[in-house]
N, C-alpha and C positions, 0 to 999 in steps of 0.2 A: 294452670297454663304455665308454660315456660316463659321466663323473662328474656325474650330474644334481644332486647336492647341492653347491651352491656357497656354503654358509653360512660356509665358512672365509674367503671373500674379504672384504677390507676395502674397502668401497666408496670411502672417502676416498683409499685408496692406489692405486686404479685410475688409469691415465693419462687425461688429458683428450682430448677429441675431436680436437685438433690435434696430438697427440703423434706423433712418428715411430715410436713403438713399435707403433702400430696398423697392421693390414694387412687387406686384403680377400682372402678365400680361398674357393675352392669347397668346399662341404661334402662330407664323406664320407657314404655311405649311412646310417651310424649317426647322424651329426650332422644329417642331414636330418630324421630322426625326432625328434630332440631339439628341433630348431627348431620343428617342428609342435606338439610338446607345449607349448613355451613360448608360441607365439602363439595356442594354443587358448583362452586366457583371453579374448581379444578376439573371435575369429571362430567359435568352435564353436556359439554360440547355444544352441538348445534341446538339442543333442546332448551325450551324455556323451563323455569323452575317447576311449574305445575306438572309439566310433562315428565320431567326428570323424577319428581316424586312419584308419579304414577308408574313409571318404569320400575323404580326400586321396589314399590309395593307389589307390583306384578311379579317380579322375580322372587320376592319374599314368600309368595304363595306357592312356588314350585315345590314339588315333592322332595327334591334333593335337599332343600334347606329349610323347609317349612317348620320342622320340629327340631332343628339343630343349629339355628343361627343365633349367635349372641353378639350384642353390641357392647363394647367396652369404652368407658370414658375415664380420662385422667382429670380429676377435680380436686378442689381444696377440701380437706377433711372437715367434716362438721356442717357443711352447707346442706340445706334441706333439699330433698328430692324435688325435681322439676323447677328448682330455683338455682341449681348448681351451674357454675360457669364451666363450660366445656373447653378445656385447654387443648386436648387432643382426643382422638377417637380412632377405633379400629373395629373390625368384625372378625369373628371366628366361626367356622362352619364345621360341623361334625361330619366325618366321612367314614364309610366302611372301607376297610383295608385288609391286607393279608400279610403275614410274616412267614417266610419260608427259611428253614434252617435244618441242615443235616437230614434232608428228606421228609421233614415234617412241615405241613402247611397249616397255619393257625389263623382263623378269622380274628381280627382285632379292630379297634376303633382308632381313628386318627382325627386330626383337625387341619383345616386350611385357614390361613390368616390373610386378610385382605383389607383394602380401604384404609390403610394407615394414613392418618391426616393430622396435621398440626395447624392451628389457625395462624394465618400470616402475621397478624398483629401481635401474636405471642411467641413468635419464633426467636431463636437465639438464647432461650432460657434453658434449653435441654429437656423440653417436655416430651418430644417424640422419643428421645433416648430413655427417659424415665418410664414412659408408658410401655415400650417394648421390653425393657428390663423387668418390669412388674409382670407383664404378660408371660414372659419366659418362666418366671417363678410360678405363676398360676398354672401353666402347662405341666410343670413338674409335680405340683401338689395335687392336680386332678387325679393322678394315679392312686393316691391314697384316700381321696375324698369320695370316690365312687367304688362300687363293687368291681371285682376283677374283670368281669365280662364287659363292662362298659367303660373301663378306664381308657384314656387317650394315650397311646403308646408313642406316637410321634406326630409332628406337625410340619406342614409345608407352607411356603410362601413364594411369591414371585416378585423379586426386587426390581424396582425401576430406578434405584439409586446405587447400582453397582453391587459388588460382592463383599465389601468390608463392613458396612454398617451393621447388618443383621448377623454377620459372623461373630461379632463380639458378644452376642447374646446366645450363641449356640446354634444358629441356623447356618449350617455349612452349605456353601455353594456347590451345586452339582452340574454336570454337563448341560449346557444350554446352547445348542446349536440348531441350525435350520437350513433348509434350502428355500430359496425364493425364486419362483418362476413367473414369467410375464403372462398376461392373459392372451388368448388367441381368438381371433374372429372366426366365424363359421368357415370361411374360405381357407384360413390358415389351419384350422382344426382338421378339415377334410383332406388337406394336402398330404400326400404320402411322404414318409421319411426315407431318404435314400439309404438303401441297404438294410432297412429294418421293417419287418412285417409285424404289425401289431394286431391283436385280436380286437373285437368290438366290445367296448365297455357298455354296460347298461346302467341307467340311472336308478337310484333308490329313493323311495319316499320313506317317511318315518317308520311305517310298519315293516318295510323291507329291511331297514337297518335293525329293527328289533329281531326279526326272524333270522337274518344273516349273521349278525354280530353279537347278539345277546341271548341266544337260545341256550337251553340246558347243555347241549352237546358242546358248544363253544366254551361254556363256563367250565365244564369238566376237563376239557382238553387243555385249557389255559392253566387251571390249577395243577393239572398233571405236569405241564411244562415247568411251572415253578418248582414243583417237587423234584423234577429231574435236574434242573439247574442247581438247586440247593445240594443235591447229592454229588454233583460233579465238581463243585467249587466250594471252598470253606467260607464261613462268614454268613451273616444274616442278610436276607434280601426282603425288601418290602415293596408293596405296590398299592396304590389307590385302586379299588375295584372299579373297573370301567362299566358301571351299570348304565342301563338305558336312561335312568334319571339324570345322569350327567349330560347326555346328549340333549334331553328335553330342556334342561336349564339353558344351555347355549342357544337352542332353537327359540325358546321363549324370548330371549334377549334380541335375537335377530328379527324375529317376526314383529315384535313390538316396534322396533326401530324402522323396519321396512314399511310398516303401515303409516309411519309418520313421515319418513324421508323419501320414500319411493311410492307415492300414491299413483304414479303412472304405470306401475306394474302389478301383476297379480301376486298373491302371497307366495313366498319362496317355498314351494312344495318339495323340490328336489333336495334331498338331505345327504346325498353321497353317491357313490358309484361302485360297481363291482364287475367281476368277470367270473362266471360260474364254473367254467371248465377248470381253471387253476385255483378256484376257491379263494380269490383275493377280493377284499372289500374294504371300503373306507367310509367314514362318516365325516361330514364337513359342516361348517357354518360360515355365514357371511358376517364379518365384523365391520360395522360402519364407524369410521374414524371421524375426527373433527374436520379433516380435509379429505378431498377425493384421493390424494396421494397416500393417505393412511388406510383407506379401505382395503381389507384383506380377506380373502377366502382361506380360512384355516382348515386344514385336514386335522380333525380332532383325534382320530385313531385309525390305525391300520389293523386288519385281521388277515392272516394268511398262514398256511401250513409251511413249516420249515422244509425246504427241499432236501431230498436224500440222494440226488444224483445231479450230474451236470445238466442233463436234459430238463429236469424239474426246475433247476435254478434259472435257466434261460427262459423257460415258460413263465415262471412267476415274475421275473423281472419285466418281461414284455407285457404281462397283464397289468403290473403296476404302472408301467409307462402309458398304457392305454387309458388307465383310470386317471392318471395325472393330466393327460391331454384333455380328457373330458372335463376335469376340474378347471383347466385353463379356459375352456370355452364358457363354462358357467361363470367364471370370474369376469370375462368380457361382457357377458349378457347382463351382469349386475353392476357394471362399472366398478369392479374391484381392481385395484392397482396391481395386485400380485396374488399368487397362490403360495402358501407357506405351510410347511410341516416340520415338526420338531424332531431332533435327535435321530437322524436317519441311520438305519443299519447299512452295512455294505451292500445288501441286496437292493435297498432303495437307492443307494448311490449309483448302482449299475443301471437302474431304471431311469434315473435323471439323466445320466450320460447319453442314453439313447435319444432323448429329446433335445438336450442342450449340452454338448460336450464341453462347453466353456463354463458351465455353472459350477460355482464353488460353494462349499459349506461355509456358512457364516456363523462365527462363534460370538454369542452375545456377551458383552462385558458390562453393560449398563442397564439394559431394559429386559424385563421378563426373565431375570436370572433365577432359575429354579433353585430353591434352598430347602433343606430338610434338617429338622432338629429332633433327636431322640429324647423323649421325655424321661425325667427321673434321674436318680443319682447315678445309675449305671449308664455310662455314655457309650452306646454301641456305635461302631463304625459300620453303617449298613449300606448296601447297594440298593439303589432306587431303580426298580424295573418299571417298564411302561411309563416312562417319564415323557408323556405326550400332552398335547394341548387340552385334551378332554378334562384333565384334572385341574386346570387353571382356575383360580378363584380370585 
């Protein structure tokens, strides 16, 4: 068992963050539980400890991360397993990705980094900085530790402490912008918009999302789009593959919390919305924050065909607006404070303007700043495509 009581430790006697006595190690199953207990102080929100542990174990069993999740600990070298003092901890998730360059599209592996945590009683010694520095080196060496087909070519993280901290270790900040729209009651949703005629959006359940957004035709089309983009502009382009498993992970999180926090409602079966004529679809999830003001309905990803005429552009934008309006109604029904989607294209900006001409793009500087690091000695300056909420970890 882990010695959870570290009251015997002399904080002043612990090594500093730059000490050679510190080492980054993978956690044992028991240490994983202990690290979750420690970071619960920051991330459990309205949940009690047992429920928070249950949620993390539930997410750990999801197909997206079940065989590719690693917990890393910063500890003092030489301490025995399951007796080690956890100074700081984080998680890495293996992800399927693609690299497109000069018309070639190559399947590759990547990693997501999350849950970076340093114990409050040990802060000020440089432990978080040391852990991230060691992890950056680990990401680089994974290229040579595994066979070529499995090596991790890049990693992503979402910083809640601004753009500078992780940049010093190679995680470059990328565009991190979003629109935020208010929820709409049923009467507000049904009210016509002056001068704008919108089609009717249909709601999507999980299987609809799978068939509309993750089918073989969509995959081939999107890989073809990556190939075309890489032919038209120089430089490498990368993307996290938007697999159905990503959506299921987000939904597992919302369903677990809805069962605890919204016992007054039926399970959240509606997972997105679409408009068949224009072939525009999106998947969403409900994110329950620590306060009602933090509750957010996130659009995880958009799927649509690039318009080839002015008429198609207008029709696609109107379909997007109808879908967004339906998302606003869903947000109202679930007591979400806002609807949010990341890194909008000009077409999405046009759709938002139909609903709210005063809406402005918000550029995030401190929270959920998307960052990417190319692994290895070769430091590629890559373009990150499909930088949407689905890839968040």
